Structures are given as structure tokens and as C-alpha cells.
N, C-alpha and C positions, 0 to 999 in steps of 0.2 A: 402548461401539469406544475413549475416553480410556483409562478403567481395563486393555482389551486392549493397547495398547499400552505403556499406565505398564509394567506387568505383562511383557512380552512375550511375548504368547498371541497373536501376529498370524498369521490364516490365511498360509501361505507366508512367515514370516516377515521380510516387508520391510515395513515400519513406513512406508516415503516413499508408499508408494500409497494405502494409509489414509486419512493424514496429509492429503494432497493433496485427497483425495474429500472429509475432516470440513473441509478450509478452506474449502473451495468450497460446504459445505453451510450454513456463515453467513457467505458475500459474505466472506471473507477467501482468494479464491483470488490475488489480484495478492504474497502473501505469497510465495508458491513460486516467483515469477518472476525469473528473475536480474536486476540490474541492469544489469547493462555489457553495451554493445554497444548499448543502446537512444540513438536518436538524439533529443533534443532541442529542440523546435523553442522559437527567439529569444520568441516571443511566449507561450509557456508559462514559461519560466525567468524571463521578466520578471514573468509574473506571481505564478509563486513567490516571487519577492523585494516586491513588493506585500505578499504575503500574509503576511512575515515580518515584515515592517513594521507591518501593521496589528494582527499579534499583541503586537510588542514595546510596542505603543502600549495593550496592552488592549482595543483593537477587535474584538471576537470577532466581532463582525455583519459584520465587512467581510471579516474571515477566509474564517470559514464561506461568505458568498459567494463571494469569487475562489476558496476550495478547492470549490464549484460548477462554475461557471466550468470551471475545470481539469477537472474531473470530465466536461464539456458536449464538452470539448477530445479527451477521450481518458484523459485522464491521471487516477493519484491518488496523491494527496500521501503518502508515508510521513515520517513526524515520528518522528526516532531523535538518541539524546544527540550523535550528528555533525552532526545538523543535518537540516534536510528533503532528501527525496530526493524525483523526479519516476519513474512507474513507470510504463507504460503499462497500460491498463485490458485484461485478457482478453476 
């Protein structure tokens, strides 16, 4: 499927639904969700700040625990060059 998308050989010519399906198959469906407009609760934002502090201190076990707690609350942490963002899980 990836090869077809790269070569522009997607049935119907629209790669978006195919890519969305592929990302869902590998557990990355939140990448297709827009970040704008999602209301983030204060507790989740505080946890994200704690996670960043743990990462800065190279306490990766604690950072992973916080990420897992955020997931339990319904949030995915999306790390980028601009810093982390919380995205609601689908």
C-alpha cells in the first residue's frame, strides 16, 4: 500500500483515506486528528509539564509512567521539534 501511495497509484486517486487506514492499522490514528480546538484539561497539562521535567532530568521511567497515565485519561502525547502536544485519543 505504501508503494502504491508513493507512486501515485492509489485507487480513486485520493491518498488521504488510504493513509488514514494505514496509520490506524499500526496504531497511529491520532496523527490524522487535528490538534486545534481540542480542550485540554488542566490536570493533563500539569502532567505533561511533569513529563517534560522528568525527561529533562533523564528520568525516562517516570516520563513513561506519566505518558501512560495521560493515556489512561484519554490523551496521546505527540512530541515534536516545537515541544510536546496533547491530542485526544480516538
